[in-house]
PDB file of all heavy atoms in Angstrom:
ATOM      1  N   MET A   1      33.720  42.896  75.872  1.00  0.00           N
ATOM      2  CA  MET A   1      33.289  41.467  76.047  1.00  0.00           C
ATOM      3  C   MET A   1      34.438  40.782  76.795  1.00  0.00           C
ATOM      4  O   MET A   1      35.657  40.983  76.484  1.00  0.00           O
ATOM      5  CB  MET A   1      33.018  40.815  74.717  1.00  0.00           C
ATOM      6  CG  MET A   1      32.655  39.391  74.903  1.00  0.00           C
ATOM      7  SD  MET A   1      32.619  38.266  73.423  1.00  0.00           S
ATOM      8  CE  MET A   1      31.415  38.861  72.430  1.00  0.00           C
ATOM      9  N   THR A   2      34.194  39.983  77.697  1.00  0.00           N
ATOM     10  CA  THR A   2      35.127  39.169  78.460  1.00  0.00           C
ATOM     11  C   THR A   2      35.624  38.049  77.594  1.00  0.00           C
ATOM     12  O   THR A   2      34.845  37.449  76.774  1.00  0.00           O
ATOM     13  CB  THR A   2      34.673  38.688  79.779  1.00  0.00           C
ATOM     14  OG1 THR A   2      33.627  37.764  79.503  1.00  0.00           O
ATOM     15  CG2 THR A   2      34.206  39.833  80.660  1.00  0.00           C
ATOM     16  N   ASN A   3      36.838  37.553  77.954  1.00  0.00           N
ATOM     17  CA  ASN A   3      37.313  36.300  77.228  1.00  0.00           C
ATOM     18  C   ASN A   3      36.445  35.104  77.393  1.00  0.00           C
ATOM     19  O   ASN A   3      36.195  34.274  76.472  1.00  0.00           O
ATOM     20  CB  ASN A   3      38.694  36.017  77.630  1.00  0.00           C
ATOM     21  CG  ASN A   3      39.721  36.931  76.993  1.00  0.00           C
ATOM     22  OD1 ASN A   3      39.429  37.563  75.933  1.00  0.00           O
ATOM     23  ND2 ASN A   3      40.839  37.108  77.719  1.00  0.00           N
ATOM     24  N   ASP A   4      35.788  35.019  78.587  1.00  0.00           N
ATOM     25  CA  ASP A   4      34.928  33.911  79.092  1.00  0.00           C
ATOM     26  C   ASP A   4      33.709  33.922  78.206  1.00  0.00           C
ATOM     27  O   ASP A   4      33.124  32.967  77.688  1.00  0.00           O
ATOM     28  CB  ASP A   4      34.557  34.016  80.484  1.00  0.00           C
ATOM     29  CG  ASP A   4      35.738  33.472  81.291  1.00  0.00           C
ATOM     30  OD1 ASP A   4      36.712  32.828  80.848  1.00  0.00           O
ATOM     31  OD2 ASP A   4      35.780  33.830  82.581  1.00  0.00           O
ATOM     32  N   ALA A   5      33.018  35.125  77.981  1.00  0.00           N
ATOM     33  CA  ALA A   5      31.954  35.392  77.125  1.00  0.00           C
ATOM     34  C   ALA A   5      32.108  34.977  75.694  1.00  0.00           C
ATOM     35  O   ALA A   5      31.245  34.434  75.097  1.00  0.00           O
ATOM     36  CB  ALA A   5      31.320  36.749  77.301  1.00  0.00           C
ATOM     37  N   LEU A   6      33.314  35.524  75.246  1.00  0.00           N
ATOM     38  CA  LEU A   6      33.555  35.169  73.846  1.00  0.00           C
ATOM     39  C   LEU A   6      33.712  33.636  73.652  1.00  0.00           C
ATOM     40  O   LEU A   6      33.186  33.077  72.640  1.00  0.00           O
ATOM     41  CB  LEU A   6      34.847  36.016  73.487  1.00  0.00           C
ATOM     42  CG  LEU A   6      35.364  35.790  72.050  1.00  0.00           C
ATOM     43  CD1 LEU A   6      34.265  36.066  71.058  1.00  0.00           C
ATOM     44  CD2 LEU A   6      36.490  36.575  71.682  1.00  0.00           C
ATOM     45  N   ARG A   7      34.490  33.046  74.623  1.00  0.00           N
ATOM     46  CA  ARG A   7      34.562  31.641  74.434  1.00  0.00           C
ATOM     47  C   ARG A   7      33.298  30.882  74.492  1.00  0.00           C
ATOM     48  O   ARG A   7      33.099  29.856  73.692  1.00  0.00           O
ATOM     49  CB  ARG A   7      35.560  30.995  75.592  1.00  0.00           C
ATOM     50  CG  ARG A   7      37.046  31.175  75.293  1.00  0.00           C
ATOM     51  CD  ARG A   7      37.912  30.392  76.255  1.00  0.00           C
ATOM     52  NE  ARG A   7      37.859  31.002  77.568  1.00  0.00           N
ATOM     53  CZ  ARG A   7      38.599  31.851  78.046  1.00  0.00           C
ATOM     54  NH1 ARG A   7      39.712  32.136  77.277  1.00  0.00           N
ATOM     55  NH2 ARG A   7      38.545  32.235  79.329  1.00  0.00           N
ATOM     56  N   ALA A   8      32.441  31.297  75.339  1.00  0.00           N
ATOM     57  CA  ALA A   8      31.121  30.654  75.451  1.00  0.00           C
ATOM     58  C   ALA A   8      30.267  30.880  74.163  1.00  0.00           C
ATOM     59  O   ALA A   8      29.606  29.939  73.664  1.00  0.00           O
ATOM     60  CB  ALA A   8      30.346  31.317  76.622  1.00  0.00           C
ATOM     61  N   LEU A   9      30.341  32.014  73.634  1.00  0.00           N
ATOM     62  CA  LEU A   9      29.625  32.252  72.284  1.00  0.00           C
ATOM     63  C   LEU A   9      30.262  31.429  71.068  1.00  0.00           C
ATOM     64  O   LEU A   9      29.566  30.893  70.288  1.00  0.00           O
ATOM     65  CB  LEU A   9      29.637  33.721  71.921  1.00  0.00           C
ATOM     66  CG  LEU A   9      28.736  34.640  72.828  1.00  0.00           C
ATOM     67  CD1 LEU A   9      28.973  36.136  72.451  1.00  0.00           C
ATOM     68  CD2 LEU A   9      27.203  34.298  72.441  1.00  0.00           C
ATOM     69  N   LEU A  10      31.531  31.417  71.194  1.00  0.00           N
ATOM     70  CA  LEU A  10      32.186  30.643  70.131  1.00  0.00           C
ATOM     71  C   LEU A  10      31.928  29.239  70.208  1.00  0.00           C
ATOM     72  O   LEU A  10      31.585  28.436  69.204  1.00  0.00           O
ATOM     73  CB  LEU A  10      33.757  30.913  70.157  1.00  0.00           C
ATOM     74  CG  LEU A  10      34.166  32.292  69.715  1.00  0.00           C
ATOM     75  CD1 LEU A  10      35.683  32.453  70.049  1.00  0.00           C
ATOM     76  CD2 LEU A  10      34.009  32.587  68.296  1.00  0.00           C
ATOM     77  N   ALA A  11      31.894  28.587  71.426  1.00  0.00           N
ATOM     78  CA  ALA A  11      31.502  27.364  71.711  1.00  0.00           C
ATOM     79  C   ALA A  11      30.031  27.099  71.257  1.00  0.00           C
ATOM     80  O   ALA A  11      29.791  26.009  70.605  1.00  0.00           O
ATOM     81  CB  ALA A  11      31.716  26.876  73.100  1.00  0.00           C
ATOM     82  N   ALA A  12      29.169  27.907  71.563  1.00  0.00           N
ATOM     83  CA  ALA A  12      27.733  27.732  71.188  1.00  0.00           C
ATOM     84  C   ALA A  12      27.569  27.914  69.714  1.00  0.00           C
ATOM     85  O   ALA A  12      26.572  27.215  69.274  1.00  0.00           O
ATOM     86  CB  ALA A  12      26.885  28.950  71.957  1.00  0.00           C
ATOM     87  N   SER A  13      28.330  28.604  69.080  1.00  0.00           N
ATOM     88  CA  SER A  13      28.311  28.683  67.542  1.00  0.00           C
ATOM     89  C   SER A  13      28.688  27.407  66.918  1.00  0.00           C
ATOM     90  O   SER A  13      28.443  27.235  65.648  1.00  0.00           O
ATOM     91  CB  SER A  13      29.240  29.819  67.015  1.00  0.00           C
ATOM     92  OG  SER A  13      30.501  29.496  67.075  1.00  0.00           O
ATOM     93  N   ARG A  14      29.223  26.336  67.573  1.00  0.00           N
ATOM     94  CA  ARG A  14      29.599  25.041  67.097  1.00  0.00           C
ATOM     95  C   ARG A  14      28.580  23.973  67.574  1.00  0.00           C
ATOM     96  O   ARG A  14      28.856  22.883  67.381  1.00  0.00           O
ATOM     97  CB  ARG A  14      30.973  24.728  67.397  1.00  0.00           C
ATOM     98  CG  ARG A  14      32.004  25.659  66.746  1.00  0.00           C
ATOM     99  CD  ARG A  14      33.462  25.215  67.172  1.00  0.00           C
ATOM    100  NE  ARG A  14      34.385  25.978  66.404  1.00  0.00           N
ATOM    101  CZ  ARG A  14      34.846  27.181  66.646  1.00  0.00           C
ATOM    102  NH1 ARG A  14      34.305  27.957  67.575  1.00  0.00           N
ATOM    103  NH2 ARG A  14      35.692  27.880  65.872  1.00  0.00           N
ATOM    104  N   SER A  15      27.494  24.381  68.314  1.00  0.00           N
ATOM    105  CA  SER A  15      26.626  23.377  68.887  1.00  0.00           C
ATOM    106  C   SER A  15      25.870  22.610  67.824  1.00  0.00           C
ATOM    107  O   SER A  15      25.743  23.160  66.594  1.00  0.00           O
ATOM    108  CB  SER A  15      25.498  24.329  69.649  1.00  0.00           C
ATOM    109  OG  SER A  15      24.551  23.405  70.086  1.00  0.00           O
ATOM    110  N   SER A  16      25.498  21.421  68.073  1.00  0.00           N
ATOM    111  CA  SER A  16      24.675  20.654  67.192  1.00  0.00           C
ATOM    112  C   SER A  16      23.323  21.161  67.080  1.00  0.00           C
ATOM    113  O   SER A  16      22.564  20.755  66.114  1.00  0.00           O
ATOM    114  CB  SER A  16      24.833  19.257  67.551  1.00  0.00           C
ATOM    115  OG  SER A  16      24.189  18.920  68.920  1.00  0.00           O
ATOM    116  N   ASP A  17      22.886  22.000  68.012  1.00  0.00           N
ATOM    117  CA  ASP A  17      21.522  22.560  68.123  1.00  0.00           C
ATOM    118  C   ASP A  17      21.503  23.870  67.253  1.00  0.00           C
ATOM    119  O   ASP A  17      22.110  24.743  67.499  1.00  0.00           O
ATOM    120  CB  ASP A  17      21.142  22.775  69.495  1.00  0.00           C
ATOM    121  CG  ASP A  17      19.819  23.364  69.631  1.00  0.00           C
ATOM    122  OD1 ASP A  17      18.760  22.804  69.205  1.00  0.00           O
ATOM    123  OD2 ASP A  17      19.729  24.654  70.164  1.00  0.00           O
ATOM    124  N   PHE A  18      20.659  23.862  66.254  1.00  0.00           N
ATOM    125  CA  PHE A  18      20.391  24.998  65.326  1.00  0.00           C
ATOM    126  C   PHE A  18      20.152  26.228  66.124  1.00  0.00           C
ATOM    127  O   PHE A  18      20.729  27.180  65.744  1.00  0.00           O
ATOM    128  CB  PHE A  18      19.435  24.700  64.211  1.00  0.00           C
ATOM    129  CG  PHE A  18      19.264  26.019  63.464  1.00  0.00           C
ATOM    130  CD1 PHE A  18      20.182  26.375  62.408  1.00  0.00           C
ATOM    131  CD2 PHE A  18      18.132  26.692  63.725  1.00  0.00           C
ATOM    132  CE1 PHE A  18      19.904  27.514  61.674  1.00  0.00           C
ATOM    133  CE2 PHE A  18      17.924  27.921  62.911  1.00  0.00           C
ATOM    134  CZ  PHE A  18      18.826  28.295  61.930  1.00  0.00           C
ATOM    135  N   GLU A  19      19.257  26.140  66.953  1.00  0.00           N
ATOM    136  CA  GLU A  19      18.784  27.309  67.719  1.00  0.00           C
ATOM    137  C   GLU A  19      19.977  27.974  68.482  1.00  0.00           C
ATOM    138  O   GLU A  19      20.121  29.163  68.629  1.00  0.00           O
ATOM    139  CB  GLU A  19      17.679  27.129  68.660  1.00  0.00           C
ATOM    140  CG  GLU A  19      16.271  26.694  68.002  1.00  0.00           C
ATOM    141  CD  GLU A  19      15.830  27.872  67.088  1.00  0.00           C
ATOM    142  OE1 GLU A  19      15.922  28.975  67.521  1.00  0.00           O
ATOM    143  OE2 GLU A  19      15.254  27.575  66.055  1.00  0.00           O
ATOM    144  N   SER A  20      20.786  27.091  69.149  1.00  0.00           N
ATOM    145  CA  SER A  20      21.909  27.602  69.762  1.00  0.00           C
ATOM    146  C   SER A  20      22.930  28.291  69.020  1.00  0.00           C
ATOM    147  O   SER A  20      23.499  29.416  69.224  1.00  0.00           O
ATOM    148  CB  SER A  20      22.633  26.485  70.547  1.00  0.00           C
ATOM    149  OG  SER A  20      21.798  25.989  71.503  1.00  0.00           O
ATOM    150  N   ARG A  21      23.125  27.701  67.779  1.00  0.00           N
ATOM    151  CA  ARG A  21      24.036  28.291  66.768  1.00  0.00           C
ATOM    152  C   ARG A  21      23.590  29.616  66.269  1.00  0.00           C
ATOM    153  O   ARG A  21      24.437  30.533  66.162  1.00  0.00           O
ATOM    154  CB  ARG A  21      24.379  27.378  65.727  1.00  0.00           C
ATOM    155  CG  ARG A  21      25.170  26.120  65.993  1.00  0.00           C
ATOM    156  CD  ARG A  21      25.654  25.361  64.697  1.00  0.00           C
ATOM    157  NE  ARG A  21      24.606  25.223  63.598  1.00  0.00           N
ATOM    158  CZ  ARG A  21      23.801  24.189  63.579  1.00  0.00           C
ATOM    159  NH1 ARG A  21      23.795  23.257  64.568  1.00  0.00           N
ATOM    160  NH2 ARG A  21      22.856  24.176  62.630  1.00  0.00           N
ATOM    161  N   ASP A  22      22.306  29.621  65.968  1.00  0.00           N
ATOM    162  CA  ASP A  22      21.696  30.853  65.443  1.00  0.00           C
ATOM    163  C   ASP A  22      21.813  32.008  66.567  1.00  0.00           C
ATOM    164  O   ASP A  22      22.166  33.142  66.003  1.00  0.00           O
ATOM    165  CB  ASP A  22      20.228  30.538  65.089  1.00  0.00           C
ATOM    166  CG  ASP A  22      19.392  31.741  64.493  1.00  0.00           C
ATOM    167  OD1 ASP A  22      19.981  32.240  63.491  1.00  0.00           O
ATOM    168  OD2 ASP A  22      18.257  32.027  64.958  1.00  0.00           O
ATOM    169  N   GLN A  23      21.413  31.687  67.680  1.00  0.00           N
ATOM    170  CA  GLN A  23      21.600  32.784  68.724  1.00  0.00           C
ATOM    171  C   GLN A  23      22.986  33.235  68.995  1.00  0.00           C
ATOM    172  O   GLN A  23      23.138  34.505  69.127  1.00  0.00           O
ATOM    173  CB  GLN A  23      20.893  32.227  69.975  1.00  0.00           C
ATOM    174  CG  GLN A  23      20.762  33.321  71.082  1.00  0.00           C
ATOM    175  CD  GLN A  23      19.810  34.530  70.688  1.00  0.00           C
ATOM    176  OE1 GLN A  23      18.798  34.256  69.984  1.00  0.00           O
ATOM    177  NE2 GLN A  23      20.227  35.687  70.923  1.00  0.00           N
ATOM    178  N   ALA A  24      23.891  32.290  69.033  1.00  0.00           N
ATOM    179  CA  ALA A  24      25.324  32.678  69.120  1.00  0.00           C
ATOM    180  C   ALA A  24      25.674  33.550  67.944  1.00  0.00           C
ATOM    181  O   ALA A  24      26.450  34.609  68.265  1.00  0.00           O
ATOM    182  CB  ALA A  24      26.147  31.369  69.177  1.00  0.00           C
ATOM    183  N   ALA A  25      25.347  33.287  66.745  1.00  0.00           N
ATOM    184  CA  ALA A  25      25.768  34.060  65.637  1.00  0.00           C
ATOM    185  C   ALA A  25      25.193  35.487  65.728  1.00  0.00           C
ATOM    186  O   ALA A  25      25.895  36.453  65.517  1.00  0.00           O
ATOM    187  CB  ALA A  25      25.366  33.402  64.310  1.00  0.00           C
ATOM    188  N   ILE A  26      23.974  35.528  66.151  1.00  0.00           N
ATOM    189  CA  ILE A  26      23.391  36.895  66.406  1.00  0.00           C
ATOM    190  C   ILE A  26      24.263  37.704  67.438  1.00  0.00           C
ATOM    191  O   ILE A  26      24.501  38.843  67.164  1.00  0.00           O
ATOM    192  CB  ILE A  26      21.970  36.836  66.772  1.00  0.00           C
ATOM    193  CG1 ILE A  26      21.119  36.291  65.727  1.00  0.00           C
ATOM    194  CG2 ILE A  26      21.328  38.125  67.298  1.00  0.00           C
ATOM    195  CD1 ILE A  26      19.730  35.786  65.841  1.00  0.00           C
ATOM    196  N   GLU A  27      24.516  37.069  68.533  1.00  0.00           N
ATOM    197  CA  GLU A  27      25.416  37.729  69.526  1.00  0.00           C
ATOM    198  C   GLU A  27      26.697  38.114  69.165  1.00  0.00           C
ATOM    199  O   GLU A  27      27.255  39.080  69.365  1.00  0.00           O
ATOM    200  CB  GLU A  27      25.273  36.834  70.840  1.00  0.00           C
ATOM    201  CG  GLU A  27      23.932  36.729  71.459  1.00  0.00           C
ATOM    202  CD  GLU A  27      23.317  38.133  71.979  1.00  0.00           C
ATOM    203  OE1 GLU A  27      24.046  38.859  72.552  1.00  0.00           O
ATOM    204  OE2 GLU A  27      22.113  38.292  71.800  1.00  0.00           O
ATOM    205  N   LEU A  28      27.374  37.140  68.453  1.00  0.00           N
ATOM    206  CA  LEU A  28      28.706  37.319  67.934  1.00  0.00           C
ATOM    207  C   LEU A  28      28.733  38.522  67.012  1.00  0.00           C
ATOM    208  O   LEU A  28      29.751  39.258  67.022  1.00  0.00           O
ATOM    209  CB  LEU A  28      29.256  36.028  67.253  1.00  0.00           C
ATOM    210  CG  LEU A  28      29.769  34.916  68.231  1.00  0.00           C
ATOM    211  CD1 LEU A  28      29.934  33.726  67.442  1.00  0.00           C
ATOM    212  CD2 LEU A  28      30.931  35.417  68.939  1.00  0.00           C
ATOM    213  N   ALA A  29      27.751  38.738  66.072  1.00  0.00           N
ATOM    214  CA  ALA A  29      27.759  39.805  65.216  1.00  0.00           C
ATOM    215  C   ALA A  29      27.827  41.141  65.847  1.00  0.00           C
ATOM    216  O   ALA A  29      28.156  42.083  65.195  1.00  0.00           O
ATOM    217  CB  ALA A  29      26.439  39.628  64.340  1.00  0.00           C
ATOM    218  N   LYS A  30      27.336  41.258  67.059  1.00  0.00           N
ATOM    219  CA  LYS A  30      27.385  42.563  67.675  1.00  0.00           C
ATOM    220  C   LYS A  30      28.825  43.016  68.031  1.00  0.00           C
ATOM    221  O   LYS A  30      29.016  44.104  68.257  1.00  0.00           O
ATOM    222  CB  LYS A  30      26.633  42.371  69.084  1.00  0.00           C
ATOM    223  CG  LYS A  30      25.118  42.199  68.879  1.00  0.00           C
ATOM    224  CD  LYS A  30      24.426  42.038  70.217  1.00  0.00           C
ATOM    225  CE  LYS A  30      22.867  41.689  70.041  1.00  0.00           C
ATOM    226  NZ  LYS A  30      22.379  41.564  71.433  1.00  0.00           N
ATOM    227  N   TYR A  31      29.812  42.010  67.993  1.00  0.00           N
ATOM    228  CA  TYR A  31      31.227  42.394  68.322  1.00  0.00           C
ATOM    229  C   TYR A  31      32.047  42.422  67.042  1.00  0.00           C
ATOM    230  O   TYR A  31      33.344  42.502  67.153  1.00  0.00           O
ATOM    231  CB  TYR A  31      31.679  41.345  69.230  1.00  0.00           C
ATOM    232  CG  TYR A  31      30.918  41.424  70.556  1.00  0.00           C
ATOM    233  CD1 TYR A  31      29.832  40.523  70.662  1.00  0.00           C
ATOM    234  CD2 TYR A  31      31.243  42.282  71.522  1.00  0.00           C
ATOM    235  CE1 TYR A  31      29.029  40.545  71.879  1.00  0.00           C
ATOM    236  CE2 TYR A  31      30.486  42.445  72.687  1.00  0.00           C
ATOM    237  CZ  TYR A  31      29.374  41.481  72.921  1.00  0.00           C
ATOM    238  OH  TYR A  31      28.701  41.518  74.036  1.00  0.00           O
ATOM    239  N   LEU A  32      31.436  42.592  65.778  1.00  0.00           N
ATOM    240  CA  LEU A  32      32.252  42.853  64.601  1.00  0.00           C
ATOM    241  C   LEU A  32      32.820  44.231  64.734  1.00  0.00           C
ATOM    242  O   LEU A  32      32.233  45.094  65.253  1.00  0.00           O
ATOM    243  CB  LEU A  32      31.280  42.586  63.336  1.00  0.00           C
ATOM    244  CG  LEU A  32      31.014  41.147  63.151  1.00  0.00           C
ATOM    245  CD1 LEU A  32      29.989  41.051  62.022  1.00  0.00           C
ATOM    246  CD2 LEU A  32      32.300  40.401  62.821  1.00  0.00           C
ATOM    247  N   PRO A  33      34.022  44.448  64.244  1.00  0.00           N
ATOM    248  CA  PRO A  33      34.810  43.716  63.340  1.00  0.00           C
ATOM    249  C   PRO A  33      35.850  42.988  64.091  1.00  0.00           C
ATOM    250  O   PRO A  33      37.033  42.805  63.576  1.00  0.00           O
ATOM    251  CB  PRO A  33      35.396  44.635  62.392  1.00  0.00           C
ATOM    252  CG  PRO A  33      35.490  45.898  63.338  1.00  0.00           C
ATOM    253  CD  PRO A  33      34.273  45.842  64.238  1.00  0.00           C
ATOM    254  N   ASP A  34      35.648  42.499  65.282  1.00  0.00           N
ATOM    255  CA  ASP A  34      36.711  41.709  65.969  1.00  0.00           C
ATOM    256  C   ASP A  34      37.188  40.543  64.973  1.00  0.00           C
ATOM    257  O   ASP A  34      36.345  39.833  64.474  1.00  0.00           O
ATOM    258  CB  ASP A  34      36.132  41.074  67.239  1.00  0.00           C
ATOM    259  CG  ASP A  34      37.109  40.327  68.031  1.00  0.00           C
ATOM    260  OD1 ASP A  34      37.531  39.278  67.529  1.00  0.00           O
ATOM    261  OD2 ASP A  34      37.520  40.718  69.142  1.00  0.00           O
ATOM    262  N   PRO A  35      38.523  40.431  64.750  1.00  0.00           N
ATOM    263  CA  PRO A  35      38.966  39.401  63.756  1.00  0.00           C
ATOM    264  C   PRO A  35      38.595  37.989  64.093  1.00  0.00           C
ATOM    265  O   PRO A  35      38.234  37.133  63.186  1.00  0.00           O
ATOM    266  CB  PRO A  35      40.502  39.552  63.783  1.00  0.00           C
ATOM    267  CG  PRO A  35      40.678  40.906  64.388  1.00  0.00           C
ATOM    268  CD  PRO A  35      39.557  41.260  65.216  1.00  0.00           C
ATOM    269  N   MET A  36      38.672  37.632  65.491  1.00  0.00           N
ATOM    270  CA  MET A  36      38.260  36.253  65.764  1.00  0.00           C
ATOM    271  C   MET A  36      36.813  35.962  65.554  1.00  0.00           C
ATOM    272  O   MET A  36      36.414  34.914  65.058  1.00  0.00           O
ATOM    273  CB  MET A  36      38.490  35.972  67.312  1.00  0.00           C
ATOM    274  CG  MET A  36      38.361  34.565  67.777  1.00  0.00           C
ATOM    275  SD  MET A  36      38.648  34.460  69.592  1.00  0.00           S
ATOM    276  CE  MET A  36      40.104  35.185  69.830  1.00  0.00           C
ATOM    277  N   VAL A  37      35.857  36.990  65.900  1.00  0.00           N
ATOM    278  CA  VAL A  37      34.552  36.802  65.486  1.00  0.00           C
ATOM    279  C   VAL A  37      34.185  36.775  64.096  1.00  0.00           C
ATOM    280  O   VAL A  37      33.442  35.952  63.588  1.00  0.00           O
ATOM    281  CB  VAL A  37      33.697  38.048  66.243  1.00  0.00           C
ATOM    282  CG1 VAL A  37      32.232  37.996  65.782  1.00  0.00           C
ATOM    283  CG2 VAL A  37      33.745  37.881  67.729  1.00  0.00           C
ATOM    284  N   GLU A  38      34.849  37.612  63.313  1.00  0.00           N
ATOM    285  CA  GLU A  38      34.754  37.690  61.897  1.00  0.00           C
ATOM    286  C   GLU A  38      35.090  36.368  61.157  1.00  0.00           C
ATOM    287  O   GLU A  38      34.373  35.738  60.451  1.00  0.00           O
ATOM    288  CB  GLU A  38      35.536  38.844  61.245  1.00  0.00           C
ATOM    289  CG  GLU A  38      35.198  38.962  59.759  1.00  0.00           C
ATOM    290  CD  GLU A  38      36.063  40.161  59.249  1.00  0.00           C
ATOM    291  OE1 GLU A  38      36.398  41.085  59.987  1.00  0.00           O
ATOM    292  OE2 GLU A  38      36.349  40.132  57.995  1.00  0.00           O
ATOM    293  N   CYS A  39      36.244  35.692  61.696  1.00  0.00           N
ATOM    294  CA  CYS A  39      36.618  34.447  61.168  1.00  0.00           C
ATOM    295  C   CYS A  39      35.643  33.320  61.412  1.00  0.00           C
ATOM    296  O   CYS A  39      35.397  32.567  60.607  1.00  0.00           O
ATOM    297  CB  CYS A  39      38.027  34.212  61.845  1.00  0.00           C
ATOM    298  SG  CYS A  39      38.759  32.565  61.232  1.00  0.00           S
ATOM    299  N   ARG A  40      35.032  33.384  62.711  1.00  0.00           N
ATOM    300  CA  ARG A  40      34.033  32.358  63.066  1.00  0.00           C
ATOM    301  C   ARG A  40      32.813  32.529  62.239  1.00  0.00           C
ATOM    302  O   ARG A  40      32.116  31.538  61.782  1.00  0.00           O
ATOM    303  CB  ARG A  40      33.777  32.421  64.463  1.00  0.00           C
ATOM    304  CG  ARG A  40      32.780  31.372  64.996  1.00  0.00           C
ATOM    305  CD  ARG A  40      33.236  30.023  64.621  1.00  0.00           C
ATOM    306  NE  ARG A  40      32.246  29.093  64.777  1.00  0.00           N
ATOM    307  CZ  ARG A  40      31.953  28.089  63.973  1.00  0.00           C
ATOM    308  NH1 ARG A  40      32.587  27.924  62.980  1.00  0.00           N
ATOM    309  NH2 ARG A  40      30.870  27.283  64.135  1.00  0.00           N
ATOM    310  N   LEU A  41      32.371  33.670  62.103  1.00  0.00           N
ATOM    311  CA  LEU A  41      31.023  33.955  61.279  1.00  0.00           C
ATOM    312  C   LEU A  41      31.116  33.617  59.791  1.00  0.00           C
ATOM    313  O   LEU A  41      30.124  33.327  59.203  1.00  0.00           O
ATOM    314  CB  LEU A  41      30.524  35.338  61.567  1.00  0.00           C
ATOM    315  CG  LEU A  41      30.069  35.660  63.048  1.00  0.00           C
ATOM    316  CD1 LEU A  41      29.654  37.044  63.197  1.00  0.00           C
ATOM    317  CD2 LEU A  41      28.894  34.687  63.340  1.00  0.00           C
ATOM    318  N   VAL A  42      32.417  33.876  59.261  1.00  0.00           N
ATOM    319  CA  VAL A  42      32.632  33.535  57.893  1.00  0.00           C
ATOM    320  C   VAL A  42      32.540  32.030  57.667  1.00  0.00           C
ATOM    321  O   VAL A  42      32.009  31.656  56.827  1.00  0.00           O
ATOM    322  CB  VAL A  42      33.859  34.134  57.411  1.00  0.00           C
ATOM    323  CG1 VAL A  42      34.319  33.736  55.998  1.00  0.00           C
ATOM    324  CG2 VAL A  42      33.854  35.696  57.401  1.00  0.00           C
TER     325      VAL A  42
END
């Protein structure tokens, strides 16, 4: 995953829109056990 893609997913995971956060969480989960992703999902 590129840094830009990761930054975009992390930003989307903080969106005020539930659907955006939900989709970002699903996509982020694919990159576990990356510590940055794990921290955000917890």
